[in-house]
C-alpha positions as CSV (number, residue, x, y, z in Angstrom):
1,M,-3.1,15.5,-0.9
2,I,-5.9,14.6,1.4
3,R,-6.8,11.3,3.1
4,Y,-10.4,10.3,3.6
5,D,-11.8,7.5,5.7
6,L,-14.4,5.9,3.5
7,K,-17.1,3.3,3.9
8,C,-19.3,1.3,1.5
9,A,-23.0,0.4,1.7
10,K,-22.0,-3.0,3.0
11,G,-20.2,-1.5,6.0
12,H,-16.6,-2.0,5.0
13,R,-14.2,0.8,6.1
14,F,-11.1,1.8,4.2
15,E,-9.0,4.9,3.5
16,S,-7.8,6.5,0.3
17,W,-5.8,9.5,-0.8
18,F,-7.0,12.2,-3.2
19,G,-5.3,15.2,-4.8
20,S,-7.9,17.4,-3.3
21,G,-11.4,17.5,-1.9
22,A,-12.7,18.5,-5.3
23,D,-10.9,15.4,-6.9
24,F,-12.8,13.2,-4.4
25,D,-16.1,14.9,-5.2
26,K,-15.5,14.4,-9.0
27,L,-14.7,10.7,-8.6
28,L,-17.7,10.2,-6.4
29,A,-20.1,11.9,-8.8
30,T,-18.9,9.9,-11.7
31,R,-19.1,6.6,-9.6
32,M,-15.4,6.0,-10.2
33,L,-14.8,5.1,-6.5
34,S,-15.3,1.6,-5.2
35,C,-14.8,-0.2,-1.9
36,A,-11.2,-1.5,-1.5
37,V,-12.6,-4.6,0.3
38,C,-15.6,-5.7,-1.8
39,G,-15.7,-3.4,-4.9
40,D,-19.1,-1.9,-4.0
41,A,-19.5,1.4,-5.9
42,E,-21.8,2.9,-3.2
43,V,-19.1,4.8,-1.2
44,E,-19.2,7.7,1.1
45,K,-17.0,9.5,3.6
46,A,-16.9,8.0,7.0
47,I,-16.6,10.0,10.2
48,M,-12.9,10.7,10.7
49,A,-11.0,11.4,13.9
50,P,-7.6,13.0,13.8
51,R,-4.8,10.5,13.9
52,V,-2.1,11.6,16.4
53,V,1.2,9.8,16.2
54,I,4.0,10.0,18.7
55,G,7.1,8.5,17.2
56,D,6.0,5.3,15.5
57,H,3.0,4.7,17.8
58,P,-0.4,6.0,16.7
59,L,-2.8,6.9,19.5
60,S,-5.7,5.4,17.7
61,A,-6.4,1.8,16.7
62,P,-6.4,0.8,13.0
63,A,-9.5,1.7,11.1
64,S,-10.3,-1.8,10.0
65,P,-9.1,-5.5,10.2
66,A,-7.7,-5.0,6.7
67,E,-5.5,-2.1,7.8
68,Q,-4.4,-4.1,10.8
69,A,-3.5,-7.1,8.5
70,V,-1.4,-4.7,6.3
71,R,0.4,-3.4,9.3
72,V,1.2,-6.9,10.5
73,L,2.4,-7.9,7.0
74,R,4.6,-4.8,6.7
75,K,6.3,-5.5,10.1
76,K,6.9,-9.1,9.2
77,I,8.4,-8.1,5.8
78,E,10.5,-5.3,7.3
79,D,11.8,-7.6,10.1
80,N,12.7,-10.5,7.8
81,A,13.8,-9.1,4.5
82,D,16.5,-6.7,3.2
83,N,15.4,-3.3,1.9
84,V,17.4,-2.9,-1.3
85,G,15.7,0.5,-2.1
86,T,15.7,1.5,-5.8
87,N,18.1,-1.4,-6.6
88,F,15.3,-3.9,-6.3
89,A,15.0,-5.0,-9.9
90,A,18.8,-5.5,-10.3
91,E,19.1,-7.3,-7.0
92,A,16.1,-9.6,-7.7
93,R,17.6,-10.5,-11.1
94,A,21.0,-11.2,-9.5
95,I,19.4,-13.4,-6.9
96,H,17.4,-15.3,-9.5
97,D,20.5,-15.8,-11.7
98,G,22.6,-17.0,-8.8
99,D,24.9,-13.9,-8.9
100,A,23.9,-12.8,-5.4
101,P,23.1,-14.8,-2.2
102,E,19.5,-16.0,-2.0
103,R,17.5,-13.9,0.6
104,L,14.2,-12.1,1.0
105,I,14.3,-8.5,-0.4
106,Y,11.9,-5.6,-0.9
107,G,12.3,-2.2,-2.4
108,E,11.2,0.0,-5.3
109,A,11.0,-0.8,-9.0
110,K,9.8,1.1,-12.0
111,I,6.7,-0.6,-13.5
112,E,8.6,-1.6,-16.7
113,D,11.3,-3.2,-14.6
114,A,8.8,-5.1,-12.6
115,K,7.1,-6.3,-15.8
116,S,10.4,-7.4,-17.2
117,L,11.1,-9.5,-14.0
118,I,7.7,-11.2,-14.3
119,D,8.2,-11.8,-18.0
120,D,11.5,-13.5,-17.2
121,G,9.9,-15.8,-14.6
122,I,11.2,-13.9,-11.6
123,P,8.5,-13.8,-8.9
124,V,7.7,-10.3,-7.6
125,A,4.6,-8.7,-6.1
126,P,3.6,-5.2,-5.3
127,L,3.4,-4.3,-1.6
128,P,0.1,-2.6,-0.4
129,W,1.8,0.5,1.1
130,G,4.2,3.3,0.1
131,K,7.3,4.7,1.6
132,K,7.4,5.5,5.3
133,K,7.4,9.2,6.0
134,A,10.6,10.6,7.3
135,N,9.7,13.3,9.9
């Protein structure tokens, strides 16, 4: 996997992960990449600086206001909700049915389990980040 900092013709900066540099080149050539902010299909690699992290503190500032907003959202959720891990779907259903105490939760769910929750009127939403790395 490789992460590239990208920018669109309108000046938005964002990042994305690719299986390889060749995968990025193939998607770019077929115009299957678009700006994560505005959807513009004119995307190119931005100048990247290495991101050095000591503990949980990066030595560089976030690449964009969107990245900063996601960082703030993540901290707020992690500080105020219970991480129920892979038991998310069952716990969300139990809370909805009144079989577990009402509280804010987050965790992981298979796509079919998330769809089932939504179909049953249980409000859920995907989070715009993956698991934290355990180094």
